[in-house]
All heavy atoms as an XYZ file, in Angstrom:
868
protein
N       0.840     -1.166      0.000
C       0.000      0.000      0.000
C       0.892      1.238      0.000
O       1.885      1.306      0.700
C      -0.899     -0.023      1.245
C      -1.743      1.204      1.395
S      -2.737      1.316      2.913
C      -3.358     -0.305      3.144
N       0.513      2.225     -0.814
C       1.241      3.486     -0.879
C       0.399      4.588     -0.246
O      -0.815      4.613     -0.379
C       1.532      3.876     -2.323
C       2.600      3.056     -2.971
C       2.897      3.625     -4.336
C       3.938      2.774     -5.039
N       4.231      3.314     -6.370
N       1.092      5.518      0.406
C       0.408      6.645      1.039
C       1.141      7.940      0.759
O       2.344      7.949      0.525
C       0.329      6.433      2.552
N       0.367      9.017      0.776
C       0.947     10.349      0.813
C       0.708     10.885      2.216
O      -0.337     10.641      2.816
C       0.360     11.295     -0.263
C       0.890     10.945     -1.624
C      -1.149     11.285     -0.259
N       1.697     11.577      2.739
C       1.612     12.133      4.082
C       1.330     13.620      3.972
O       1.881     14.292      3.092
C       2.927     11.927      4.826
C       3.229     10.529      5.367
C       3.092      9.434      4.356
C       4.591     10.508      6.004
N       0.469     14.121      4.861
C       0.140     15.545      4.821
C       0.199     16.134      6.225
O      -0.366     15.582      7.168
C      -1.247     15.779      4.225
C      -1.619     17.235      4.191
C      -0.953     18.120      3.351
C      -2.614     17.732      5.016
C      -1.271     19.465      3.333
C      -2.946     19.076      5.002
C      -2.273     19.937      4.153
O      -2.591     21.273      4.144
N       0.874     17.263      6.331
C       1.014     17.992      7.592
C       0.632     19.446      7.342
O       0.896     19.989      6.272
C       2.462     17.955      8.072
S       3.152     16.298      8.175
N       0.029     20.080      8.364
C      -0.345     21.483      8.211
C      -0.306     22.194      9.555
O      -0.659     21.618     10.575
C      -1.757     21.617      7.635
C      -2.177     23.069      7.398
C      -3.640     23.189      7.047
N      -4.507     22.638      8.074
C      -4.793     23.237      9.245
N      -4.273     24.401      9.542
N      -5.596     22.644     10.106
N       0.145     23.441      9.510
C       0.061     24.357     10.653
C      -0.406     25.695     10.106
O       0.078     26.149      9.074
C       1.426     24.525     11.335
C       1.878     23.334     12.147
S       0.800     22.875     13.499
C       0.913     24.286     14.570
N      -1.341     26.319     10.808
C      -1.903     27.569     10.309
C      -0.985     28.771     10.535
O      -1.130     29.781      9.871
C      -3.273     27.832     10.931
O      -3.166     27.862     12.333
N      -0.049     28.664     11.449
C       0.895     29.765     11.669
C       2.216     29.443     10.983
O       2.494     28.296     10.654
C       1.146     29.994     13.171
O       1.763     28.824     13.718
C      -0.137     30.294     13.911
N       3.021     30.470     10.793
C       4.311     30.245     10.128
C       5.489     30.617     11.030
O       6.543     30.990     10.553
C       4.368     31.032      8.815
O       4.144     32.397      9.061
N       5.322     30.474     12.310
C       6.401     30.763     13.254
C       7.421     29.621     13.261
O       7.189     28.560     12.683
C       5.822     30.935     14.660
O       5.310     29.696     15.124
N       8.541     29.831     13.937
C       9.531     28.758     14.046
C       8.952     27.580     14.820
O       9.295     26.429     14.570
C      10.805     29.268     14.716
O      10.513     29.732     16.020
N       8.041     27.851     15.745
C       7.344     26.793     16.479
C       6.532     25.927     15.512
O       6.496     24.710     15.641
C       6.431     27.422     17.535
C       5.546     26.443     18.244
C       6.072     25.551     19.168
C       4.186     26.405     17.988
C       5.261     24.647     19.819
C       3.370     25.516     18.641
C       3.906     24.627     19.558
N       5.906     26.558     14.530
C       5.111     25.817     13.547
C       5.985     24.860     12.746
O       5.583     23.737     12.459
C       4.382     26.781     12.617
N       7.188     25.294     12.413
C       8.089     24.416     11.659
C       8.478     23.195     12.484
O       8.565     22.083     11.957
C       9.326     25.186     11.201
C       9.052     26.317     10.211
C      10.340     27.079      9.907
C       8.425     25.784      8.936
N       8.679     23.382     13.778
C       8.960     22.249     14.662
C       7.751     21.313     14.731
O       7.913     20.095     14.753
C       9.320     22.732     16.075
C      10.692     23.390     16.139
O      11.510     23.161     15.223
O      10.929     24.148     17.100
N       6.563     21.881     14.775
C       5.345     21.067     14.811
C       5.176     20.264     13.516
O       4.795     19.102     13.553
C       4.114     21.950     15.049
C       4.082     22.603     16.425
S       3.998     21.398     17.770
C       2.374     20.744     17.530
N       5.489     20.878     12.396
C       5.423     20.173     11.105
C       6.400     19.002     11.117
O       6.059     17.887     10.717
C       5.722     21.128      9.926
C       4.565     22.103      9.724
C       6.032     20.361      8.649
C       3.318     21.512      9.116
N       7.621     19.241     11.571
C       8.618     18.155     11.643
C       8.125     17.030     12.552
O       8.312     15.860     12.256
C       9.953     18.696     12.144
C      10.697     19.479     11.107
C      12.100     19.866     11.583
N      12.534     21.024     10.855
C      12.562     22.267     11.336
N      12.227     22.509     12.581
N      12.966     23.266     10.590
N       7.500     17.398     13.666
C       6.949     16.396     14.572
C       5.851     15.576     13.914
O       5.806     14.351     14.056
N       4.964     16.242     13.187
C       3.907     15.532     12.469
C       4.513     14.577     11.445
O       4.100     13.416     11.337
C       2.977     16.519     11.748
C       2.062     17.318     12.652
C       1.215     18.299     11.860
O       0.744     17.998     10.777
N       1.020     19.485     12.423
N       5.493     15.071     10.701
C       6.138     14.237      9.678
C       6.772     12.997     10.294
O       6.616     11.888      9.765
C       7.184     15.036      8.908
C       6.604     16.067      7.993
C       7.659     16.933      7.331
O       8.824     16.949      7.723
N       7.241     17.677      6.315
N       7.470     13.162     11.412
C       8.107     12.015     12.058
C       7.081     10.985     12.515
O       7.286      9.778     12.340
C       8.965     12.471     13.239
C      10.278     13.142     12.875
C      10.971     13.699     14.122
C      11.196     12.153     12.163
N       5.997     11.443     13.126
C       4.937     10.522     13.564
C       4.366      9.743     12.381
O       4.155      8.531     12.464
C       3.800     11.275     14.251
C       4.093     11.653     15.674
C       2.893     12.264     16.360
N       1.844     11.269     16.546
C       0.566     11.579     16.730
N       0.161     12.827     16.758
N      -0.339     10.619     16.883
N       4.111     10.446     11.283
C       3.535      9.796     10.103
C       4.522      8.830      9.462
O       4.144      7.716      9.073
C       3.077     10.849      9.093
C       1.936     11.741      9.559
C       1.720     12.888      8.583
C       0.654     10.939      9.744
N       5.782      9.229      9.360
C       6.804      8.340      8.790
C       6.975      7.087      9.646
O       7.095      5.977      9.115
C       8.129      9.082      8.630
C       8.159     10.127      7.521
C       9.392     11.021      7.656
C       8.102      9.475      6.154
N       6.981      7.251     10.960
C       7.094      6.098     11.855
C       5.896      5.170     11.706
O       6.059      3.952     11.654
C       7.236      6.545     13.313
C       8.607      7.099     13.614
O       9.576      6.807     12.927
N       8.683      7.937     14.633
N       4.700      5.736     11.643
C       3.490      4.920     11.474
C       3.570      4.133     10.164
O       3.273      2.935     10.127
C       2.240      5.797     11.495
C       0.964      5.020     11.299
C       0.305      4.461     12.394
C       0.423      4.821     10.036
C      -0.854      3.728     12.220
C      -0.734      4.095      9.856
C      -1.381      3.552     10.946
O      -2.534      2.818     10.764
N       3.964      4.812      9.095
C       4.065      4.145      7.796
C       5.075      3.001      7.858
O       4.786      1.880      7.417
C       4.465      5.153      6.720
N       6.228      3.254      8.438
C       7.269      2.219      8.539
C       6.769      1.030      9.359
O       6.931     -0.122      8.956
C       8.529      2.812      9.160
C       9.688      1.833      9.262
C      10.939      2.474      9.834
N      10.713      3.500     10.832
C      10.540      3.252     12.134
N      10.584      2.032     12.583
N      10.343      4.234     12.982
N       6.162      1.309     10.511
C       5.692      0.249     11.404
C       4.554     -0.574     10.804
O       4.344     -1.720     11.205
C       5.222      0.853     12.731
C       6.354      1.418     13.558
C       5.871      2.257     14.730
O       4.637      2.392     14.930
O       6.735      2.799     15.452
N       3.845     -0.007      9.833
C       2.700     -0.698      9.251
C       2.930     -1.130      7.809
O       1.983     -1.498      7.109
C       1.453      0.194      9.358
C       1.003      0.317     10.794
O       0.346     -0.555     11.326
N       1.396      1.401     11.449
N       4.179     -1.096      7.368
C       4.519     -1.563      6.030
C       3.906     -0.748      4.910
O       3.606     -1.279      3.846
N       3.730      0.548      5.140
C       3.143      1.429      4.140
C       4.261      2.174      3.422
O       5.111      2.801      4.053
C       2.174      2.436      4.806
C       1.020      1.682      5.473
C       1.654      3.442      3.784
C       0.142      2.564      6.350
N       4.258      2.106      2.106
C       5.245      2.814      1.302
C       4.831      4.285      1.193
O       3.672      4.590      0.915
C       5.321      2.194     -0.090
C       6.345      2.827     -0.992
C       6.372      2.196     -2.373
O       5.876      1.061     -2.532
O       6.873      2.868     -3.294
N       5.766      5.182      1.391
C       5.479      6.618      1.325
C       5.755      7.116     -0.095
O       6.882      7.071     -0.569
C       6.316      7.399      2.359
C       6.089      8.895      2.211
C       5.978      6.923      3.771
N       4.698      7.578     -0.757
C       4.810      8.073     -2.122
C       5.121      9.565     -2.169
O       5.515     10.079     -3.210
C       3.523      7.792     -2.888
N       4.937     10.255     -1.048
C       5.234     11.684     -1.004
C       4.871     12.270      0.342
O       4.017     11.731      1.051
N       5.549     13.350      0.693
C       5.282     14.064      1.936
C       4.969     15.508      1.560
O       5.776     16.164      0.895
C       6.490     14.020      2.898
C       6.194     14.802      4.167
C       6.865     12.580      3.223
N       3.797     15.975      1.966
C       3.354     17.329      1.631
C       3.014     18.077      2.907
O       2.566     17.482      3.880
C       2.113     17.269      0.729
C       2.349     16.530     -0.560
C       2.134     15.165     -0.644
C       2.803     17.200     -1.689
C       2.354     14.472     -1.828
C       3.032     16.518     -2.879
C       2.802     15.153     -2.935
O       3.030     14.477     -4.104
N       3.226     19.381      2.868
C       2.871     20.178      4.044
C       2.492     21.587      3.628
O       2.877     22.060      2.547
C       4.023     20.206      5.041
O       5.175     20.756      4.459
N       1.730     22.199      4.494
C       1.352     23.597      4.338
C       1.654     24.291      5.656
O       1.172     23.864      6.703
C      -0.142     23.738      4.015
C      -0.473     23.356      2.580
O       0.256     23.801      1.671
O      -1.457     22.622      2.367
N       2.439     25.335      5.598
C       2.757     26.130      6.784
C       2.200     27.530      6.552
O       2.469     28.150      5.520
C       4.282     26.192      7.032
C       4.599     27.071      8.221
C       4.839     24.788      7.235
N       1.402     27.996      7.505
C       0.820     29.322      7.388
C      -0.500     29.346      6.638
O      -0.982     30.409      6.263
N      -1.090     28.181      6.421
C      -2.382     28.094      5.737
C      -3.438     27.579      6.710
O      -3.180     26.634      7.443
C      -2.315     27.133      4.545
C      -1.516     27.661      3.380
C      -0.160     27.404      3.277
C      -2.136     28.411      2.393
C       0.577     27.882      2.210
C      -1.405     28.894      1.317
C      -0.055     28.630      1.224
O       0.671     29.105      0.176
N      -4.630     28.164      6.664
C      -5.697     27.684      7.548
C      -6.256     26.352      7.059
O      -6.138     26.014      5.883
C      -6.755     28.786      7.465
C      -6.564     29.366      6.092
C      -5.071     29.289      5.841
N      -6.875     25.621      7.957
C      -7.480     24.352      7.587
C      -8.930     24.503      7.188
O      -9.630     23.525      6.984
N      -9.390     25.737      7.060
C     -10.802     25.966      6.757
C     -11.104     25.962      5.266
O     -12.236     26.148      4.861
C     -11.251     27.296      7.381
O     -10.434     28.349      6.902
N     -10.092     25.749      4.450
C     -10.295     25.698      3.003
C      -9.350     24.668      2.416
O      -8.338     24.316      3.010
C     -10.028     27.062      2.387
N      -9.679     24.184      1.245
C      -8.829     23.181      0.603
C      -8.044     23.742     -0.577
O      -7.635     23.005     -1.449
C      -9.674     21.998      0.135
C     -10.019     21.004      1.219
C     -10.901     19.904      0.671
C      -8.772     20.405      1.821
N      -7.828     25.044     -0.591
C      -7.034     25.603     -1.671
C      -5.568     25.770     -1.276
O      -4.808     26.450     -1.935
C      -7.624     26.928     -2.157
C      -7.719     27.971     -1.059
O      -7.492     27.635      0.124
O      -8.032     29.131     -1.391
N      -5.177     25.101     -0.200
C      -3.779     25.108      0.223
C      -2.968     24.252     -0.751
O      -3.394     23.169     -1.128
C      -3.652     24.540      1.634
C      -4.511     25.278      2.637
O      -4.923     26.415      2.406
N      -4.812     24.630      3.743
N      -1.791     24.723     -1.165
C      -1.017     23.990     -2.183
C      -0.717     22.537     -1.813
O      -0.843     21.644     -2.654
C       0.281     24.791     -2.301
C      -0.003     26.113     -1.695
C      -1.123     25.947     -0.731
N      -0.311     22.289     -0.579
C      -0.002     20.920     -0.167
C      -1.226     20.026     -0.181
O      -1.178     18.881     -0.636
N      -2.352     20.530      0.321
C      -3.593     19.743      0.340
C      -4.054     19.423     -1.076
O      -4.486     18.304     -1.360
C      -4.684     20.494      1.102
N      -3.945     20.398     -1.971
C      -4.322     20.155     -3.369
C      -3.431     19.089     -3.998
O      -3.903     18.215     -4.728
C      -4.252     21.456     -4.163
C      -5.299     22.514     -3.814
C      -5.002     23.820     -4.538
C      -6.698     22.009     -4.140
N      -2.128     19.133     -3.702
C      -1.187     18.146     -4.249
C      -1.488     16.753     -3.714
O      -1.400     15.762     -4.450
C       0.247     18.553     -3.915
N      -1.867     16.657     -2.446
C      -2.217     15.369     -1.844
C      -3.438     14.775     -2.546
O      -3.448     13.601     -2.927
C      -2.485     15.542     -0.325
C      -3.233     14.361      0.245
C      -1.174     15.744      0.404
N      -4.476     15.578     -2.703
C      -5.695     15.076     -3.351
C      -5.432     14.682     -4.792
O      -5.937     13.667     -5.268
C      -6.803     16.119     -3.250
C      -7.300     16.277     -1.819
S      -8.724     17.346     -1.645
C      -8.024     18.932     -2.052
N      -4.602     15.449     -5.488
C      -4.253     15.109     -6.862
C      -3.482     13.787     -6.927
O      -3.740     12.955     -7.795
C      -3.443     16.232     -7.501
C      -3.110     15.954     -8.956
C      -2.404     17.134     -9.608
O      -2.334     18.222     -9.054
N      -1.880     16.902    -10.790
N      -2.546     13.590     -6.015
C      -1.763     12.352     -6.002
C      -2.670     11.132     -5.824
O      -2.473     10.106     -6.484
C      -0.720     12.403     -4.889
N      -3.670     11.236     -4.960
C      -4.595     10.122     -4.750
C      -5.473      9.921     -5.984
O      -5.667      8.791     -6.442
C      -5.447     10.342     -3.478
C      -6.539      9.297     -3.366
C      -4.554     10.316     -2.239
N      -5.993     11.006     -6.533
C      -6.846     10.893     -7.733
C      -6.088     10.280     -8.895
O      -6.659      9.548     -9.703
C      -7.392     12.258     -8.126
C      -8.579     12.697     -7.307
C      -9.284     13.875     -7.947
N      -8.437     15.039     -8.028
C      -8.392     16.025     -7.148
N      -9.173     15.999     -6.105
N      -7.583     17.046     -7.315
N      -4.785     10.584     -9.010
C      -3.968     10.058    -10.118
C      -3.461      8.649     -9.848
O      -2.760      8.070    -10.669
C      -2.791     10.999    -10.380
C      -3.215     12.333    -10.951
C      -2.055     13.303    -11.112
O      -0.923     12.995    -10.670
O      -2.287     14.382    -11.679
N      -3.766      8.102     -8.681
C      -3.358      6.738     -8.371
C      -1.928      6.592     -7.888
O      -1.411      5.480     -7.803
N      -1.267      7.689     -7.543
C       0.105      7.619     -7.043
C       0.147      7.068     -5.621
O       1.186      6.598     -5.167
C       0.767      8.992     -7.095
C       0.945      9.498     -8.514
C       1.527     10.889     -8.534
C       1.654     11.363     -9.977
N       2.054     12.765    -10.067
N      -0.984      7.159     -4.933
C      -1.092      6.635     -3.566
C      -2.538      6.208     -3.340
O      -3.459      6.753     -3.946
C      -0.689      7.694     -2.550
N      -2.695      5.227     -2.442
C      -4.033      4.733     -2.152
C      -4.655      5.345     -0.917
O      -5.870      5.265     -0.734
N      -3.830      5.967     -0.073
C      -4.348      6.563      1.158
C      -3.599      7.851      1.486
O      -2.505      8.087      0.992
C      -4.250      5.607      2.370
C      -2.803      5.167      2.596
C      -5.169      4.425      2.235
C      -2.583      4.398      3.868
N      -4.236      8.644      2.332
C      -3.629      9.860      2.863
C      -3.424      9.633      4.354
O      -4.357      9.243      5.056
C      -4.546     11.080      2.661
C      -4.843     11.292      1.181
C      -3.920     12.335      3.283
C      -5.958     12.288      0.914
N      -2.220      9.865      4.835
C      -1.932      9.770      6.264
C      -1.815     11.169      6.845
O      -1.082     12.001      6.312
C      -0.616      9.031      6.519
C      -0.570      7.535      6.327
C       0.833      7.010      6.617
C      -1.572      6.841      7.208
N      -2.554     11.416      7.927
C      -2.478     12.678      8.659
C      -2.431     12.356     10.147
O      -2.884     11.292     10.571
C      -3.683     13.600      8.360
C      -3.656     14.100      6.931
C      -4.998     12.901      8.655
N      -1.892     13.269     10.949
C      -1.881     13.025     12.389
C      -3.275     13.158     12.964
O      -3.651     12.437     13.878
C      -0.932     13.985     13.127
O      -1.284     15.326     12.808
C       0.512     13.716     12.757
N      -4.047     14.074     12.427
C      -5.419     14.299     12.869
C      -6.203     14.788     11.657
O      -5.673     15.540     10.838
C      -5.446     15.347     13.987
C      -6.720     15.297     14.796
O      -7.801     15.167     14.190
O      -6.640     15.382     16.024
N      -7.430     14.376     11.537
C      -8.243     14.727     10.366
C      -8.321     16.247     10.155
O      -8.390     16.715      9.023
C      -9.634     14.129     10.511
C     -10.379     14.003      9.217
C     -11.627     13.176      9.390
N     -11.343     11.751      9.523
C     -11.189     10.922      8.489
N     -11.291     11.368      7.275
N     -10.953      9.637      8.705
N      -8.291     17.020     11.234
C      -8.394     18.473     11.066
C      -7.133     19.091     10.465
O      -7.118     20.252     10.104
C      -8.807     19.177     12.350
C      -7.710     19.254     13.397
O      -6.622     18.682     13.198
O      -7.964     19.885     14.439
N      -6.067     18.327     10.325
C      -4.888     18.829      9.604
C      -5.237     18.987      8.135
O      -4.756     19.897      7.475
C      -3.689     17.881      9.734
C      -3.102     17.732     11.110
C      -2.547     19.018     11.670
N      -3.572     19.690     12.439
C      -3.606     20.990     12.709
N      -2.685     21.783     12.256
N      -4.566     21.524     13.405
N      -6.040     18.085      7.605
C      -6.422     18.145      6.194
C      -7.530     19.162      5.981
O      -7.509     19.930      5.030
C      -6.867     16.760      5.716
C      -7.119     16.592      4.241
C      -5.892     16.961      3.431
C      -7.528     15.164      3.940
N      -8.489     19.159      6.860
C      -9.612     20.081      6.740
C     -10.233     20.279      8.108
O     -10.505     19.314      8.803
C     -10.636     19.522      5.757
C     -11.803     20.441      5.589
O     -12.842     20.217      6.195
N     -11.648     21.467      4.800
N     -10.462     21.492      8.469
C     -10.941     21.801      9.813
C     -12.426     22.159      9.810
O     -12.794     23.286      9.526
C     -10.117     22.942     10.400
C     -10.223     23.037     11.885
C      -9.124     23.925     12.408
C      -8.978     23.678     13.883
N      -7.660     23.843     14.357
N     -13.245     21.176     10.121
C     -14.652     21.437     10.372
C     -15.553     21.666      9.181
O     -16.713     21.993      9.344
N     -15.058     21.527      7.989
C     -15.915     21.724      6.818
C     -16.121     20.372      6.151
O     -15.202     19.803      5.585
C     -15.284     22.706      5.814
C     -15.029     24.055      6.486
C     -16.190     22.885      4.604
C     -14.262     25.018      5.632
N     -17.325     19.810      6.236
C     -17.577     18.497      5.622
C     -17.703     18.612      4.107
O     -18.776     18.837      3.574
C     -18.889     18.056      6.270
C     -19.575     19.339      6.623
C     -18.489     20.332      6.922
N     -16.601     18.498      3.415
C     -16.611     18.605      1.969
C     -16.799     17.241      1.325
O     -16.198     16.259      1.750
C     -15.299     19.224      1.482
C     -15.021     20.644      1.994
C     -13.623     21.073      1.606
C     -16.042     21.610      1.428
N     -17.623     17.196      0.302
C     -17.903     15.927     -0.371
C     -16.635     15.278     -0.902
O     -16.470     14.072     -0.825
C     -18.893     16.155     -1.521
C     -20.313     16.308     -1.047
C     -21.270     16.388     -2.210
O     -21.069     15.667     -3.207
O     -22.227     17.167     -2.103
N     -15.734     16.080     -1.418
C     -14.503     15.524     -1.985
C     -13.693     14.796     -0.920
O     -13.113     13.751     -1.166
C     -13.668     16.608     -2.627
C     -12.442     16.052     -3.329
C     -11.790     17.050     -4.252
O     -12.137     18.230     -4.214
O     -10.916     16.623     -5.011
N     -13.668     15.343      0.286
C     -12.938     14.688      1.366
C     -13.594     13.392      1.796
O     -12.921     12.459      2.214
C     -12.831     15.611      2.579
C     -11.723     16.626      2.566
C     -11.724     17.420      3.858
C     -10.382     15.974      2.354
N     -14.920     13.327      1.696
C     -15.640     12.122      2.105
C     -15.205     10.915      1.282
O     -15.185      9.803      1.770
C     -17.158     12.326      1.956
C     -17.707     13.497      2.730
C     -17.590     13.326      4.231
O     -17.661     12.219      4.731
N     -17.406     14.418      4.931
N     -14.854     11.148      0.028
C     -14.507     10.033     -0.854
C     -13.028      9.675     -0.814
O     -12.626      8.673     -1.394
C     -14.920     10.365     -2.290
O     -14.176     11.477     -2.764
N     -12.208     10.477     -0.135
C     -10.782     10.186     -0.086
C     -10.453      9.241      1.068
O     -11.003      9.371      2.160
C      -9.984     11.486      0.089
C     -10.010     12.447     -1.092
C      -9.276     13.733     -0.734
C      -9.388     11.825     -2.327
N      -9.561      8.290      0.816
C      -9.159      7.348      1.872
C      -8.147      7.996      2.817
O      -6.994      8.205      2.451
C      -8.533      6.199      1.082
C      -8.013      6.855     -0.172
C      -8.944      8.001     -0.464
N      -8.595      8.335      4.019
C      -7.744      9.029      4.989
C      -7.550      8.158      6.221
O      -8.511      7.599      6.758
C      -8.381     10.375      5.410
C      -7.542     11.064      6.486
C      -8.555     11.294      4.205
N      -6.305      8.054      6.660
C      -6.009      7.445      7.960
C      -5.482      8.561      8.842
O      -4.463      9.177      8.536
C      -4.959      6.324      7.852
C      -5.508      5.153      7.052
C      -4.523      5.872      9.248
C      -4.517      4.016      6.848
N      -6.215      8.827      9.924
C      -5.812      9.844     10.900
C      -5.255      9.121     12.121
O      -5.955      8.306     12.733
C      -6.997     10.716     11.277
N      -4.008      9.395     12.466
C      -3.367      8.687     13.572
C      -4.136      8.855     14.880
O      -4.225      7.906     15.668
C      -1.932      9.149     13.757
C      -0.974      8.902     12.595
C       0.457      9.163     13.024
C      -1.117      7.518     12.022
N      -4.708     10.021     15.125
C      -5.465     10.244     16.363
C      -6.633      9.259     16.449
O      -6.903      8.686     17.502
C      -5.970     11.678     16.438
N      -7.316      9.025     15.338
C      -8.433      8.082     15.317
C      -7.940      6.646     15.485
O      -8.576      5.839     16.156
C      -9.214      8.220     14.013
C      -9.939      9.537     13.888
C     -10.519      9.763     12.506
O     -10.493      8.830     11.661
O     -11.017     10.880     12.256
N      -6.812      6.323     14.866
C      -6.243      4.982     14.996
C      -5.853      4.698     16.442
O      -6.077      3.600     16.948
C      -5.016      4.831     14.081
C      -5.351      4.776     12.608
C      -6.155      3.546     12.256
O      -5.698      2.414     12.522
O      -7.258      3.706     11.710
N      -5.261      5.694     17.101
C      -4.863      5.519     18.499
C      -6.089      5.327     19.391
O      -6.080      4.485     20.294
C      -4.047      6.725     18.964
C      -2.679      6.786     18.318
C      -1.988      8.129     18.476
O      -2.587      9.078     19.021
O      -0.830      8.232     18.036
N      -7.153      6.074     19.143
C      -8.385      5.927     19.920
C      -8.993      4.546     19.706
O      -9.454      3.905     20.638
C      -9.401      7.002     19.541
C      -9.024      8.376     20.029
C      -9.960      9.446     19.498
O     -10.823      9.196     18.662
N      -9.788     10.660     19.990
N      -8.982      4.071     18.462
C      -9.531      2.751     18.151
C      -8.736      1.663     18.862
O      -9.293      0.750     19.463
C      -9.525      2.510     16.638
C     -10.137      1.173     16.229
C     -10.056      0.940     14.731
N      -8.720      1.029     14.176
C      -7.785      0.083     14.297
N      -8.041     -1.017     14.974
N      -6.603      0.227     13.750
N      -7.415      1.785     18.841
C      -6.557      0.809     19.503
C      -6.803      0.793     21.009
O      -6.885     -0.275     21.624
C      -5.073      1.120     19.204
O      -4.887      1.092     17.788
C      -4.157      0.123     19.862
N      -6.944      1.978     21.599
C      -7.226      2.068     23.041
C      -8.564      1.434     23.378
O      -8.691      0.714     24.365
C      -7.201      3.531     23.496
C      -5.811      4.120     23.537
C      -5.827      5.607     23.844
O      -6.885      6.146     24.247
O      -4.772      6.239     23.679
N      -9.591      1.695     22.554
C     -10.922      1.117     22.760
C     -10.864     -0.415     22.692
O     -11.441     -1.111     23.522
C     -11.895      1.640     21.707
C     -12.920      2.578     22.219
C     -14.021      2.910     21.210
N     -13.726      2.759     19.808
C     -13.238      3.706     19.011
N     -12.972      4.893     19.482
N     -13.027      3.476     17.737
N     -10.169     -0.909     21.687
C     -10.056     -2.368     21.535
C      -9.328     -2.990     22.716
O      -9.688     -4.065     23.178
C      -9.349     -2.705     20.217
C     -10.199     -2.421     18.999
C      -9.428     -2.615     17.705
O      -8.206     -2.899     17.730
O     -10.065     -2.458     16.631
N      -8.294     -2.324     23.212
C      -7.556     -2.843     24.371
C      -8.448     -2.865     25.611
O      -8.428     -3.834     26.380
C      -6.321     -1.989     24.640
N      -9.257     -1.837     25.784
C     -10.166     -1.787     26.931
C     -11.220     -2.876     26.825
O     -11.539     -3.537     27.810
C     -10.826     -0.416     27.026
C      -9.879      0.663     27.523
S     -10.568      2.341     27.504
C     -12.148      2.133     28.238
N     -11.755     -3.101     25.618
C     -12.762     -4.146     25.426
C     -12.170     -5.519     25.679
O     -12.815     -6.411     26.210
C     -13.344     -4.059     24.009
C     -14.226     -2.852     23.815
C     -14.633     -2.654     22.365
O     -14.221     -3.477     21.490
O     -15.352     -1.684     22.083
N     -10.914     -5.700     25.288
C     -10.233     -6.967     25.475
C     -10.035     -7.262     26.952
O     -10.120     -8.395     27.397
C      -8.887     -6.957     24.742
C      -8.161     -8.246     24.853
N      -7.243     -8.486     25.842
C      -8.228     -9.382     24.114
C      -6.764     -9.697     25.707
N      -7.337    -10.271     24.667
N      -9.750     -6.198     27.732
C      -9.515     -6.356     29.174
C     -10.791     -6.669     29.941
O     -10.720     -7.178     31.061
C      -8.863     -5.112     29.757
C      -7.428     -4.943     29.269
O      -6.844     -5.944     28.806
O      -6.892     -3.827     29.360
N     -11.947     -6.341     29.368
C     -13.208     -6.589     30.049
C     -13.534     -8.019     30.022
O     -13.668     -8.962     30.181
C     -14.355     -5.804     29.405
C     -14.227     -4.295     29.536
C     -15.347     -3.628     28.742
C     -14.314     -3.866     30.979
């Protein structure tokens, strides 16, 4: 399976660049641990998540539409889009690490019961 990784921070401070690097590392580690091939890493710094006209987000969606990757990896779904339920996003295969971690925790709790 191939994935494109996407990271975003709405501010462009030096702190934001550190946050982007942190997101990238988490996504790269997840991909490595789960046998996912990384087809590209995209990011937007200084762009809001309230619209999808950010250059990195557009490149990610194009890569998936063109078949260069089968999934999009993000640390949290709001990195790709913040609060706007867009039809185009509904059809894209997204794995959000925050959701995966919650699912794993839920399954572990159910197993312990």
